Phi, psi and omega in degrees: 000315180297321179298321180295317179295318179297319179297316178296320179296319179295317179296319179295319178297317179296318178297316180297320179294317178297320179295316178296320177301314180296317179295321179297315180295320177298319179297316178300317179298314180296321179295322177295320178296319178296318179300317179296319179296316179297317179299317178297317177297319178298318178298320181292318183289317187266015180289000000 
């Protein structure tokens, strides 16, 4: 019984890490998009 609980905890931990990894990558992607948008706006404003 204890082995089964440990196995489930490990799987849940791996899922949480994968989920956090995915969220981190999504955040980085969104920040890059925001950076590009700001750069474009700066070019438009200071033209």
